[in-house]
Biotite code that builds the C-alpha atoms (Angstrom):
import biotite.structure as struc

atoms = struc.array([
    struc.Atom([149.033, 125.108, 210.984], chain_id="A", res_id=1, res_name="UNK", atom_name="CA", element="C"),
    struc.Atom([145.434, 124.744, 210.446], chain_id="A", res_id=2, res_name="UNK", atom_name="CA", element="C"),
    struc.Atom([143.448, 122.395, 208.181], chain_id="A", res_id=3, res_name="UNK", atom_name="CA", element="C"),
    struc.Atom([139.403, 121.906, 207.841], chain_id="A", res_id=4, res_name="UNK", atom_name="CA", element="C"),
    struc.Atom([138.466, 118.462, 209.235], chain_id="A", res_id=5, res_name="UNK", atom_name="CA", element="C"),
    struc.Atom([135.280, 116.584, 209.597], chain_id="A", res_id=6, res_name="UNK", atom_name="CA", element="C"),
    struc.Atom([134.965, 114.875, 212.925], chain_id="A", res_id=7, res_name="UNK", atom_name="CA", element="C"),
    struc.Atom([131.778, 112.230, 212.099], chain_id="A", res_id=8, res_name="UNK", atom_name="CA", element="C"),
    struc.Atom([129.959, 109.910, 214.308], chain_id="A", res_id=9, res_name="UNK", atom_name="CA", element="C"),
    struc.Atom([128.325, 106.770, 213.853], chain_id="A", res_id=10, res_name="UNK", atom_name="CA", element="C"),
    struc.Atom([125.125, 107.739, 216.048], chain_id="A", res_id=11, res_name="UNK", atom_name="CA", element="C"),
    struc.Atom([123.894, 104.007, 215.756], chain_id="A", res_id=12, res_name="UNK", atom_name="CA", element="C"),
    struc.Atom([126.799, 102.480, 217.209], chain_id="A", res_id=13, res_name="UNK", atom_name="CA", element="C"),
    struc.Atom([127.197, 105.906, 219.603], chain_id="A", res_id=14, res_name="UNK", atom_name="CA", element="C"),
    struc.Atom([123.329, 105.387, 220.995], chain_id="A", res_id=15, res_name="UNK", atom_name="CA", element="C"),
    struc.Atom([123.604, 101.373, 221.020], chain_id="A", res_id=16, res_name="UNK", atom_name="CA", element="C"),
    struc.Atom([126.792, 101.574, 223.375], chain_id="A", res_id=17, res_name="UNK", atom_name="CA", element="C"),
    struc.Atom([124.983, 104.240, 225.637], chain_id="A", res_id=18, res_name="UNK", atom_name="CA", element="C"),
    struc.Atom([122.323, 101.891, 225.826], chain_id="A", res_id=19, res_name="UNK", atom_name="CA", element="C"),
    struc.Atom([124.358, 99.405, 227.282], chain_id="A", res_id=20, res_name="UNK", atom_name="CA", element="C"),
    struc.Atom([125.933, 101.689, 229.900], chain_id="A", res_id=21, res_name="UNK", atom_name="CA", element="C"),
    struc.Atom([129.331, 101.137, 227.907], chain_id="A", res_id=22, res_name="UNK", atom_name="CA", element="C"),
    struc.Atom([132.208, 103.926, 226.587], chain_id="A", res_id=23, res_name="UNK", atom_name="CA", element="C"),
    struc.Atom([130.704, 105.157, 223.106], chain_id="A", res_id=24, res_name="UNK", atom_name="CA", element="C"),
    struc.Atom([134.291, 105.911, 221.745], chain_id="A", res_id=25, res_name="UNK", atom_name="CA", element="C"),
    struc.Atom([133.791, 103.390, 218.827], chain_id="A", res_id=26, res_name="UNK", atom_name="CA", element="C"),
    struc.Atom([130.998, 105.519, 217.752], chain_id="A", res_id=27, res_name="UNK", atom_name="CA", element="C"),
    struc.Atom([133.661, 108.217, 217.321], chain_id="A", res_id=28, res_name="UNK", atom_name="CA", element="C"),
    struc.Atom([136.822, 105.985, 216.472], chain_id="A", res_id=29, res_name="UNK", atom_name="CA", element="C"),
    struc.Atom([135.443, 104.447, 213.225], chain_id="A", res_id=30, res_name="UNK", atom_name="CA", element="C"),
    struc.Atom([137.346, 103.584, 209.525], chain_id="A", res_id=31, res_name="UNK", atom_name="CA", element="C"),
    struc.Atom([137.371, 107.222, 207.637], chain_id="A", res_id=32, res_name="UNK", atom_name="CA", element="C"),
    struc.Atom([135.861, 108.845, 210.834], chain_id="A", res_id=33, res_name="UNK", atom_name="CA", element="C"),
    struc.Atom([138.301, 112.306, 210.773], chain_id="A", res_id=34, res_name="UNK", atom_name="CA", element="C"),
    struc.Atom([138.688, 113.251, 207.123], chain_id="A", res_id=35, res_name="UNK", atom_name="CA", element="C"),
    struc.Atom([141.142, 116.588, 207.139], chain_id="A", res_id=36, res_name="UNK", atom_name="CA", element="C"),
    struc.Atom([142.193, 118.734, 204.189], chain_id="A", res_id=37, res_name="UNK", atom_name="CA", element="C"),
    struc.Atom([145.329, 120.440, 203.471], chain_id="A", res_id=38, res_name="UNK", atom_name="CA", element="C"),
    struc.Atom([147.293, 121.978, 206.419], chain_id="A", res_id=39, res_name="UNK", atom_name="CA", element="C"),
    struc.Atom([147.933, 125.688, 205.887], chain_id="A", res_id=40, res_name="UNK", atom_name="CA", element="C"),
    struc.Atom([150.478, 127.032, 208.092], chain_id="A", res_id=41, res_name="UNK", atom_name="CA", element="C"),
    struc.Atom([149.721, 129.086, 210.852], chain_id="A", res_id=42, res_name="UNK", atom_name="CA", element="C"),
    struc.Atom([151.469, 132.093, 209.714], chain_id="A", res_id=43, res_name="UNK", atom_name="CA", element="C"),
    struc.Atom([149.169, 131.932, 206.085], chain_id="A", res_id=44, res_name="UNK", atom_name="CA", element="C"),
    struc.Atom([145.985, 131.103, 207.725], chain_id="A", res_id=45, res_name="UNK", atom_name="CA", element="C"),
    struc.Atom([145.087, 135.155, 208.526], chain_id="A", res_id=46, res_name="UNK", atom_name="CA", element="C"),
    struc.Atom([142.965, 135.814, 211.791], chain_id="A", res_id=47, res_name="UNK", atom_name="CA", element="C"),
    struc.Atom([142.044, 132.286, 212.678], chain_id="A", res_id=48, res_name="UNK", atom_name="CA", element="C"),
    struc.Atom([140.853, 133.262, 216.241], chain_id="A", res_id=49, res_name="UNK", atom_name="CA", element="C"),
    struc.Atom([138.011, 135.326, 214.314], chain_id="A", res_id=50, res_name="UNK", atom_name="CA", element="C"),
    struc.Atom([137.527, 133.448, 211.119], chain_id="A", res_id=51, res_name="UNK", atom_name="CA", element="C"),
    struc.Atom([134.011, 131.772, 210.037], chain_id="A", res_id=52, res_name="UNK", atom_name="CA", element="C"),
    struc.Atom([133.251, 128.751, 210.182], chain_id="A", res_id=53, res_name="UNK", atom_name="CA", element="C"),
    struc.Atom([130.770, 126.832, 208.071], chain_id="A", res_id=54, res_name="UNK", atom_name="CA", element="C"),
    struc.Atom([129.267, 123.303, 206.801], chain_id="A", res_id=55, res_name="UNK", atom_name="CA", element="C"),
    struc.Atom([126.664, 122.832, 204.019], chain_id="A", res_id=56, res_name="UNK", atom_name="CA", element="C"),
    struc.Atom([125.269, 119.739, 202.976], chain_id="A", res_id=57, res_name="UNK", atom_name="CA", element="C"),
    struc.Atom([124.043, 119.173, 199.547], chain_id="A", res_id=58, res_name="UNK", atom_name="CA", element="C"),
    struc.Atom([124.820, 122.772, 198.825], chain_id="A", res_id=59, res_name="UNK", atom_name="CA", element="C"),
    struc.Atom([122.400, 124.037, 201.651], chain_id="A", res_id=60, res_name="UNK", atom_name="CA", element="C"),
    struc.Atom([124.001, 125.899, 204.760], chain_id="A", res_id=61, res_name="UNK", atom_name="CA", element="C"),
    struc.Atom([123.749, 123.378, 207.914], chain_id="A", res_id=62, res_name="UNK", atom_name="CA", element="C"),
    struc.Atom([126.215, 125.330, 210.133], chain_id="A", res_id=63, res_name="UNK", atom_name="CA", element="C"),
    struc.Atom([127.743, 128.466, 210.317], chain_id="A", res_id=64, res_name="UNK", atom_name="CA", element="C"),
    struc.Atom([129.233, 130.328, 213.010], chain_id="A", res_id=65, res_name="UNK", atom_name="CA", element="C"),
    struc.Atom([132.852, 131.847, 214.279], chain_id="A", res_id=66, res_name="UNK", atom_name="CA", element="C"),
    struc.Atom([135.813, 130.476, 215.675], chain_id="A", res_id=67, res_name="UNK", atom_name="CA", element="C"),
    struc.Atom([135.457, 133.222, 218.427], chain_id="A", res_id=68, res_name="UNK", atom_name="CA", element="C"),
    struc.Atom([132.498, 131.536, 219.358], chain_id="A", res_id=69, res_name="UNK", atom_name="CA", element="C"),
    struc.Atom([134.271, 128.273, 220.669], chain_id="A", res_id=70, res_name="UNK", atom_name="CA", element="C"),
    struc.Atom([134.250, 127.294, 224.215], chain_id="A", res_id=71, res_name="UNK", atom_name="CA", element="C"),
    struc.Atom([138.085, 127.576, 224.546], chain_id="A", res_id=72, res_name="UNK", atom_name="CA", element="C"),
    struc.Atom([140.371, 129.467, 222.200], chain_id="A", res_id=73, res_name="UNK", atom_name="CA", element="C"),
    struc.Atom([142.955, 127.760, 220.082], chain_id="A", res_id=74, res_name="UNK", atom_name="CA", element="C"),
    struc.Atom([145.498, 128.433, 222.944], chain_id="A", res_id=75, res_name="UNK", atom_name="CA", element="C"),
    struc.Atom([142.935, 127.906, 226.027], chain_id="A", res_id=76, res_name="UNK", atom_name="CA", element="C"),
    struc.Atom([142.221, 124.066, 223.877], chain_id="A", res_id=77, res_name="UNK", atom_name="CA", element="C"),
    struc.Atom([146.157, 123.479, 223.240], chain_id="A", res_id=78, res_name="UNK", atom_name="CA", element="C"),
    struc.Atom([146.947, 124.251, 227.045], chain_id="A", res_id=79, res_name="UNK", atom_name="CA", element="C"),
    struc.Atom([144.072, 121.960, 228.420], chain_id="A", res_id=80, res_name="UNK", atom_name="CA", element="C"),
    struc.Atom([145.244, 118.972, 225.902], chain_id="A", res_id=81, res_name="UNK", atom_name="CA", element="C"),
    struc.Atom([148.583, 119.542, 226.903], chain_id="A", res_id=82, res_name="UNK", atom_name="CA", element="C"),
    struc.Atom([148.146, 119.239, 230.649], chain_id="A", res_id=83, res_name="UNK", atom_name="CA", element="C"),
    struc.Atom([146.570, 115.756, 229.568], chain_id="A", res_id=84, res_name="UNK", atom_name="CA", element="C"),
    struc.Atom([148.726, 114.530, 226.805], chain_id="A", res_id=85, res_name="UNK", atom_name="CA", element="C"),
    struc.Atom([152.140, 114.804, 225.809], chain_id="A", res_id=86, res_name="UNK", atom_name="CA", element="C"),
    struc.Atom([151.470, 116.438, 222.417], chain_id="A", res_id=87, res_name="UNK", atom_name="CA", element="C"),
    struc.Atom([154.024, 116.334, 219.248], chain_id="A", res_id=88, res_name="UNK", atom_name="CA", element="C"),
    struc.Atom([154.365, 117.879, 215.813], chain_id="A", res_id=89, res_name="UNK", atom_name="CA", element="C"),
    struc.Atom([152.031, 115.934, 213.805], chain_id="A", res_id=90, res_name="UNK", atom_name="CA", element="C"),
    struc.Atom([148.987, 115.523, 216.460], chain_id="A", res_id=91, res_name="UNK", atom_name="CA", element="C"),
    struc.Atom([145.480, 116.844, 215.423], chain_id="A", res_id=92, res_name="UNK", atom_name="CA", element="C"),
    struc.Atom([143.380, 118.784, 217.241], chain_id="A", res_id=93, res_name="UNK", atom_name="CA", element="C"),
    struc.Atom([139.760, 118.626, 216.054], chain_id="A", res_id=94, res_name="UNK", atom_name="CA", element="C"),
    struc.Atom([137.511, 121.890, 217.699], chain_id="A", res_id=95, res_name="UNK", atom_name="CA", element="C"),
    struc.Atom([134.069, 120.720, 218.071], chain_id="A", res_id=96, res_name="UNK", atom_name="CA", element="C"),
    struc.Atom([131.114, 121.984, 216.112], chain_id="A", res_id=97, res_name="UNK", atom_name="CA", element="C"),
    struc.Atom([128.889, 124.830, 216.169], chain_id="A", res_id=98, res_name="UNK", atom_name="CA", element="C"),
    struc.Atom([124.818, 124.048, 216.213], chain_id="A", res_id=99, res_name="UNK", atom_name="CA", element="C"),
    struc.Atom([123.216, 122.669, 213.569], chain_id="A", res_id=100, res_name="UNK", atom_name="CA", element="C"),
    struc.Atom([124.820, 118.951, 214.197], chain_id="A", res_id=101, res_name="UNK", atom_name="CA", element="C"),
    struc.Atom([122.445, 116.590, 211.946], chain_id="A", res_id=102, res_name="UNK", atom_name="CA", element="C"),
    struc.Atom([122.484, 113.408, 210.381], chain_id="A", res_id=103, res_name="UNK", atom_name="CA", element="C"),
    struc.Atom([123.700, 112.802, 206.981], chain_id="A", res_id=104, res_name="UNK", atom_name="CA", element="C"),
    struc.Atom([123.213, 109.692, 204.735], chain_id="A", res_id=105, res_name="UNK", atom_name="CA", element="C"),
    struc.Atom([124.966, 107.763, 201.637], chain_id="A", res_id=106, res_name="UNK", atom_name="CA", element="C"),
    struc.Atom([124.845, 110.101, 198.986], chain_id="A", res_id=107, res_name="UNK", atom_name="CA", element="C"),
    struc.Atom([125.058, 113.679, 200.581], chain_id="A", res_id=108, res_name="UNK", atom_name="CA", element="C"),
    struc.Atom([127.978, 115.666, 199.782], chain_id="A", res_id=109, res_name="UNK", atom_name="CA", element="C"),
    struc.Atom([129.678, 117.729, 202.612], chain_id="A", res_id=110, res_name="UNK", atom_name="CA", element="C"),
    struc.Atom([131.669, 120.856, 202.251], chain_id="A", res_id=111, res_name="UNK", atom_name="CA", element="C"),
    struc.Atom([133.078, 122.727, 205.198], chain_id="A", res_id=112, res_name="UNK", atom_name="CA", element="C"),
    struc.Atom([135.656, 125.536, 205.688], chain_id="A", res_id=113, res_name="UNK", atom_name="CA", element="C"),
    struc.Atom([136.948, 128.339, 207.892], chain_id="A", res_id=114, res_name="UNK", atom_name="CA", element="C"),
    struc.Atom([138.012, 131.377, 206.590], chain_id="A", res_id=115, res_name="UNK", atom_name="CA", element="C"),
    struc.Atom([141.735, 131.597, 205.401], chain_id="A", res_id=116, res_name="UNK", atom_name="CA", element="C"),
    struc.Atom([141.735, 127.785, 204.957], chain_id="A", res_id=117, res_name="UNK", atom_name="CA", element="C"),
    struc.Atom([141.558, 125.201, 201.957], chain_id="A", res_id=118, res_name="UNK", atom_name="CA", element="C"),
    struc.Atom([137.856, 123.849, 202.206], chain_id="A", res_id=119, res_name="UNK", atom_name="CA", element="C"),
    struc.Atom([137.297, 120.347, 202.413], chain_id="A", res_id=120, res_name="UNK", atom_name="CA", element="C"),
    struc.Atom([134.654, 118.616, 200.425], chain_id="A", res_id=121, res_name="UNK", atom_name="CA", element="C"),
    struc.Atom([133.383, 114.771, 200.031], chain_id="A", res_id=122, res_name="UNK", atom_name="CA", element="C"),
    struc.Atom([130.585, 112.841, 199.771], chain_id="A", res_id=123, res_name="UNK", atom_name="CA", element="C"),
    struc.Atom([129.364, 110.145, 201.744], chain_id="A", res_id=124, res_name="UNK", atom_name="CA", element="C"),
    struc.Atom([129.605, 106.567, 200.801], chain_id="A", res_id=125, res_name="UNK", atom_name="CA", element="C"),
])
């Protein structure tokens, strides 16, 4: 199945680790760093390979693109990841993001979506 999720980054932690020449995974793997919406069965998701993908911050478009513009399509992504890891039911794969990445701050409201899926909306605490 498919769902809308936000792959959040703590740039402060990421940049600090980079300056120290250390792995910066701490900036990607923090509490509540990967919120995800309801999972839609693949059969109900429509033409996901050509779906519009978008993010609004405080009601203003921040990112808008199409899944067809991903570096690897969905099948290729699964193929490449399967070569490195034993993927199991329930594993989550986040696809990446279109141009327009920028910082969010406490109080910001994020709403994102992929055509055919339930949008995800949250407020940054």
